[in-house]
C-alpha positions in Angstrom: 42.7 16.7 67.2 45.5 18.2 64.9 46.3 22.1 65.2 47.7 23.9 62.6 50.4 26.5 63.4 50.8 29.0 61.2 53.5 31.8 61.6 54.5 34.8 60.1 58.0 36.4 60.1 58.9 39.8 61.2 60.8 41.5 58.3 64.4 40.3 57.6 64.4 37.6 60.0 66.9 35.2 58.4 69.9 35.7 60.9 67.3 35.5 64.0 66.1 32.2 62.0 69.8 31.0 61.8 70.8 31.6 65.4 67.5 29.9 67.0 67.2 26.9 64.6 68.6 24.4 66.3 66.3 24.6 69.2 63.4 25.0 66.8 64.0 22.1 65.0 64.6 20.0 68.3 61.3 20.7 69.2 59.4 19.7 65.7 61.6 16.5 65.8 60.4 15.8 69.4 56.6 16.1 68.0 57.6 13.9 65.5 59.6 11.1 67.1 56.1 11.4 69.5 53.9 10.6 66.1 52.2 13.7 66.6 53.4 15.8 63.6 51.5 15.5 60.4 54.2 18.3 58.4 56.0 21.0 59.1 58.2 23.5 57.1 59.0 27.4 56.5 57.5 29.4 53.4 60.1 30.6 50.9 60.2 34.5 50.1 61.0 33.4 46.5 59.5 30.2 44.4 62.3 27.9 45.7 63.3 25.6 47.9 66.7 27.3 48.5 65.7 30.6 48.7 69.5 31.9 50.5 69.4 35.5 51.2 65.6 35.9 50.3 65.1 33.9 53.5 61.5 33.0 54.8 58.3 34.7 55.2 57.0 32.4 57.9 56.1 28.4 58.8 53.5 26.4 58.7 53.3 23.3 61.5 50.4 20.9 61.5 50.5 18.7 64.7 48.5 16.9 67.1 47.7 18.2 70.7 45.3 17.2 73.1 43.8 20.6 73.1 43.6 24.2 71.6 45.3 25.9 75.0 48.1 22.9 74.5 48.7 24.1 71.2 48.5 27.8 71.6 51.1 26.8 74.5 53.5 24.8 72.5 53.4 28.0 69.8 54.1 30.4 72.5 57.4 28.6 73.5 59.1 28.0 70.3 62.5 29.5 70.3 61.3 31.4 66.8 58.5 33.3 68.9 61.1 33.7 71.7 63.8 35.2 70.2 61.7 37.3 67.6 61.6 35.8 64.4 57.6 35.4 64.5 55.7 38.7 64.1 52.4 36.8 64.3 51.4 33.4 64.9 48.1 31.6 64.3 46.6 28.7 66.0 43.7 26.7 64.9 41.9 23.4 64.9 42.8 21.6 61.7 40.7 18.4 60.4 42.7 16.2 58.2 40.5 15.0 55.5 43.1 13.6 53.3 45.3 11.7 53.0 43.1 9.3 55.1 
C-alpha cells in the first residue's frame, strides 16, 4: 500500500536542509530504484521552483511500504527528521486513484 509522508519544516530550516540533503536524497532515490516511490518533493515557501533564501516549508513523499508501521519507521529515520529540519511529520495510508 502507498503511504503519504507529509513533513513540516522548523523555522529557518534551509541551512539544516542543505547539510542533510545528500543523505536524505539517497534514501528517496533508494525507494525510487526499488520501484516503490510514487512522488517526492519539497514545498517552496514562495511561488517558485527555485525559492532561494526563502527556503521550504516542508516535504511530501508518497511511497509504497508493507505497513503503516514500516512507513512510520522510515519517516522517523529520515536524515531531515534526525537533524531537526522537520518540526512535524504525518504518515497516513494513501489510496492511488489516478493515474491508473
